[in-house]
N, C-alpha and C positions, 0 to 999 in steps of 0.2 A: 442567561442571555436574555438579549435583547429585542428589539423588531426590530431595527439598524441587522444583528448580528443577521438572522429568520432569510433580511433580504440576501445576503451577499451568498448565503446558502442557496439562495433561488435562483440570484445572478452567475453562480459556480455552476449550479445545476444547468441553467441554460446552455451554458458555451461547453463544456465538458456533453452531453447529450449531443449536440452538435459536429462536435470532432472528435471523436467517439461512436460516432456512429458505423454500426455494424460490426465493432470489432466482439469478436466470442463475450460473455459472460466472468473470464477470470480477468479481464485490466476494458473494462471498459462505465460505465455512467454504475451499476448497479453496485458494481466493486468500490467506488471509492464512495460509490457515499454508505456504507460501509463500514470503512476504514474512517470515515471526518462525525460516524457517530462513536463509533469506540473508542475516540482522540479524546471525544468533547467528555465520555463516561471517565477515560485514564486522567485529563488532564481537570474534571473536577473531582475522584476521586483522592489525587496527590496533591489539588492546592485546598479544596470544597467547597462545592457554591457559592455559600453565603460571601468568601472572599479572592473570585476567582478574578484578574481585570480584563475586563471591556474587550481591551488589546491581545490580548494574552491569546481568550476564544475569538478573536480574531482573525490572527494569525495561521490559530490550527484549523479550524475553517479552509480557510486559503491554501494554506499547503495540503491537505489530506484532499481534497479534491480533485489538485491538479499535477498529485504525486507519481499517478501515471498515465498523461496523457501526454507527453515526449519520451514513454520508453523505448529506450533502443530500436526492443522488436518492432514497434512501429515508425520508425521514423528515420530512418538512415537519411533519409536526404536535408534533416535536418527543417521540415516545412513547421514539423508543430514544434518545432522551442520556442519559433518566433512567435504565435499564435498565440502561444504560452506567455513568451516577452508584452507582449504588445496586451494582452488581456489583464496582465499583471499592473503594469505601468499605468492601465486603465483604474484597476481598484486601489494602489499602493499609498491615498489616503487609508486608506480602511487601518493598514497595518503599521501608520509613523508615530510615532508617538510624539508629540508636543513638542516641538523646540528642535526638533527630530530633524533628520537631510531627509528629504522623500525616495533622496537614489540613492543612501545608501540601504533602505529598509528595502526599496526596492531588488539591490543586492541583496543584502541576505536573507531574502526570502530564495532567491534564483539558486544559492546554496544547499540551503536547507531545506528547496524540493529536492534539488540531486541529492545531498546527506542520505533522503531517506531512500536513495536505491542498496538492496546490500549485496548484489553484485560487481558494486563499487567502493563498497565497505571494505570487500574481502580481496576486492584485485588493489586496493592501493593500502588500503592497513586501515587495524579500526581504533575511530574514534578521527579520522582523522582531517574532519573538518570542523574540531576545535580549535584550531589557532585559523582560525578563515572567521569564526563564528564570534560572537560573542556572549554569554552566560545566557540572558534572556531568549535569545537564538537557541540556542542547543538544549535548551529547553524543551522549544517550540518542536524541535526538531528529532526529539530525542520519546515524544506522545502520540505521534503521529506515526515512526518509527513502529512503535510500539504497538500500534497499530495497524497496520499494517500486517506484522509480522502474525498477530491476533486469528489473523483473517487468515493468514497460509497453512495454519495447525488444526490440530483437532477434527474434529469429521469433516466436516464441512470444507477444511483446508484440503487435507487429501480426498474430495471431490473432485474441487476443484483443479487440482493436480490433475486426475487424471482423464477430467474433460478438455484443459488446454493439448494434453498429450494424446487427446484419441482428437480432437480437433486437428494439431496438425501431424500427425500421420496423413486425415484420411486425404487433407490438404496435398502435403509434399506430394500424394500415392493418384491421388484420382478414386479412391474409394467409397463403397459404397454401404455395402457389407459391415457386421460387427463381427468376423471369425474368427474362429478359434486361433489363428495367427494373428491376429489384430490385439485378441483382447493378450496375445500374450507379450507379444512387444509392450504394449502398453503396460502391461504389470512391471512388468522390464526397468520398462523407465519411471515410473513412479515410482521404485523402489531403488533407483541410482539418486534419485531428485531429493528422496530419506533424507537416503545416508548422506551425498552435497549439502543439501539445506537442512532439510525439515525439522531430520534431529539434534540441529545446532541449534535454533534460534532460541528457544525458550532457556538456554542453559548458560549461551554467550550471547547471546544479539538483545532481545532484553532487559532489556536495563532498569526502568523505573521499577518504584517496589510496588505501585496499581499493578503491572504490568505482567511482574515476575508471577504475582496469585490470581489472572486472570488466566493465563494459560499455563498452570499447574496440569488443572482436568481437562485441559484442550490436547495437552503433549497424554494424557494418558490417554487417552483416546483414540487418538489416530497412532496409539500403539497397536487398541486391541484391534479397529479396523484393519489395519494396513497385514494381518494376524490375518484376521478372514477371508480378507481375499485370496490370499496365496491359501489357503487350505480351501477357501469352497467355492473361489474363483469370482470374478470381479461384474459387480451390478450389470444389467442390461440398458440401455439406450439406444432400444431398437424392439 
């Protein structure tokens, strides 16, 4: 990494911190920082730190830091995606190869951000983005997508799922207490999410060699923790 990469990351951090202020931790700045760190680790494991292109590092940082800003759960009106577009426009020089069209790089970056989404890939078809992106951007997508999915699995990922489920229930019903009924509903929600998404990630949706290597122990830990929650109850948050 070079000084320019750190400056780019810092600009992304300010933007995401402002735009996503007030979100729960599952889709806020802390999550996107962690995904960026995971993505850079995967990138260096795949490429080798000494031979990793500077342009690829910049693209990975931008896509990883922006991938959840305009998540559909927070942007029904389309306001956030417009802010992402404006930020990317200002930063497109950092992701454009010499002699390439910056507008094309901007378009590829937007598609790559969209392609990180698990729900979109599940809804459309596996690898739908390969028809729209050149191979260098597909690689960026795979690195960031694997990093995002690593954050979703393992003990920490399962806790993120629990926190999001609990947060959603508390807001929806205006409840304050962490009683037995709410715990049971949260556990049921986590189990459903595990079956529909989490249990499939490491086998079906994580695609890089490095990502699969990092995912294996997390998948095992996730299964173990879920069994503990089912037999011993959920952890207390109050």
